Steps between C-alpha positions, in 0.01 A plus 500: 500500500267713284539794742878477480495513117271803508737684733801414285315619193396828664850564634646436154262757353588755769873454442455524124298821538773652721764426238283649225441821695867529591607454139251759377619754758864439412430555131317828569786632711764397246347713222606863555272781385643683200535877510567525128218546251434196287664480161312708250489217248270283708171403344289487815312810606683683777308695765719810511279663764667274758851612410704715736637837393844339483377228261331763284815714486710201386254416223468866398878536473519193276210611279632855460794350308250440217446874464256509206273227638516640856411851379211365293362300794530800731319721248220245474469492880481882511233504228300251706551737797680233704762602752690357794422142598190506279728518197727214609287216364444682171871573458594143593258359243615749236870426552466121515286441192 
């Protein structure tokens, strides 16, 4: 009788584990990856170095609407001798503060 209870207990754990794994996989597949840059008003630090060129261009177009601030941030990046992707993080931080 003790052996039977142990088997039932083990099988219950195996079944429970299968459901947990299946649920986790379904949740991961249901969340599509965003191609848009995150909103610029977020408070968490964004790692811009992982953005695609397309994401950067979208953010740049939005920021360039604030002409005075955008020009100031670009001038600061030039003074720091930053260009290309190396300037992205600086410009992001400058435009979102």
